[in-house]
C-alpha angles and dihedrals in degrees: 000000000000118000094208122101115270120259112259113270113265117272090243092054093046094050093048093047094047092050091052092047093048091051092051093044090057093060114101090214114025101189112143090000087075087071089068091074098032095100089051097054093104088057093046088057089056099040097039092195119198109269130179109278100231128172092258096045092050092046092059101029098102092052102034091122089066094057115105135176112277091237090062099043121098134171111282093026118136093238148074118248114238092219089067098053101085094045092048091050090051090049093050092047092051091052095044093048114173092010089065090056090050089054090049089056092049090052097048110127093004126122135206094263092061097105094183092054092046092051097042101041094033089056087062098039104045099056091043092049090048091054092045094052092043091063099032126121124219109277114239091238095044098115093039095052100036105028087229129122127248092253088052088060091061093049096045096046093045092055093042092049090056094045094049089052089055096042097100092055093043091052091050090052092049090052091050089053092048093051096041092241120182088229095072099101097044092045091046091054091047094051094048093045089050090050091048089055090056094057143264097301094051091045097050093042093049093046092049090049094050093045087058095043095048106038113182095018102120092192092078096061095034093054092043092053091045093052093045092050091054094058127082093213108107093204091055091048088060093054097095093051092050091048094048092047090054092052091049091050093050091048092050090049091050090051092050091049094047093049099037095092092247089110123061115241097265094050090044089053091052092048093047092050089056090046089051090060091049091050091050088056090061094068094099094049094099098121093111134032093228090054091051091049093050091050089051091052093048092052092046090050092050093048098046096042093046091050093048094051093042093054092045094051092043090055098042104034104031114018097040095048090047091057090051097051116130120243090263106033115197126237091249095057092044090049091052091052091049089051090053089049091053092049090048095053092045089054092044092052095045094086101034143039115280091242095054091043094053092050095049110136091233091058091045088054091049091053091048090050091053092047098050104041113103122232089255091055096040115020096207126123122233090259092050091050091046091053092054092047089048092052095046102036106020138262094289092059092046092050092046090054091050092050091050092048090048090056097045105114116224094004112136087217090065089067090058094054090051088070123077115251107195105018138350092253095056130072119227091247094054090043093055092044091049092049090051092052091048092053 
């Protein structure tokens, strides 16, 4: 896995995702429509698009990483089931009464990227919501609306009550991390110690949240383990393991979603790039053998599944169409194949370093296939072949192929490369190399 940040999702993927999110956000009651964007949630976490700052969204914003699909939630899990959110918002609003309407007015016209509004209005909402849930009774329609049991209500609200009470401090820590403040470690210790003082559920939930918010920062897990080791409460001592298990589970679920075929290749590449960064952040999690083994399994799953899908798409969407090209392929069909090649290589690189991806034996075989096919077998010019090699294996490989073709005596392709491609003042080799650098 590469430790570098993922490349930004493609403009096409971003535009499609934002349209879907905007359409769902406009619905007064989202219900099943929320499932439309469910496969894209890993990308939403990366893109963080502006979304209307509603009462419910603000209420859960500091702990959104702890929200899981209701079908995956189970009692004792370090998470909040998504199916409970709407009913809990309605419950809090009914208890808060007029104060809820005042918060609505303060949020009018605001969106989720308005940090001042989040901080100011959230500072009013979170403590009030924590108090409301702490004294709430089970709604009569709880099971009907959430598909959760009555005992589940007690567990979910208890954990949420604690997390809402800590939300101000968690938000301040997240802002310190975002700005690179020198206060991060002291505030991190303060937040985790405060959660520890509120009990096992608050501690494991807070630690799981911060492990997700601060991937790669070993201080989160180290301080959590240190604080847990110092207590005599056995439940608290198990907090780090519960938190780590939750993060592993979320990562495995994200991998399964990204590789399930529900996402088109470009979106899957974006999701896998984000997952690659998360996986890189697990390198310091070597405190326990079972953790090390689970990390190994996650990485093996990512590698094997990525390779399988890459080879399938390469065969079906690039190699097969290339063999069926007409004698005089048009610019549109060639452009479509180049687009597929770019999406393929983005997906291929998402789970590995660029150097290792470019030197993959499958890509070397693809380059060799392009080099050795005659014009009768593959009606592509030298420049067109060089562009595909450049996309899949990098500008150096594309330029090397052009230089070899230029020097091939008696080859009809050599005559092509003697003519400028982009402008009279540029050679084909420099043109291809320049195009590669620009892309």
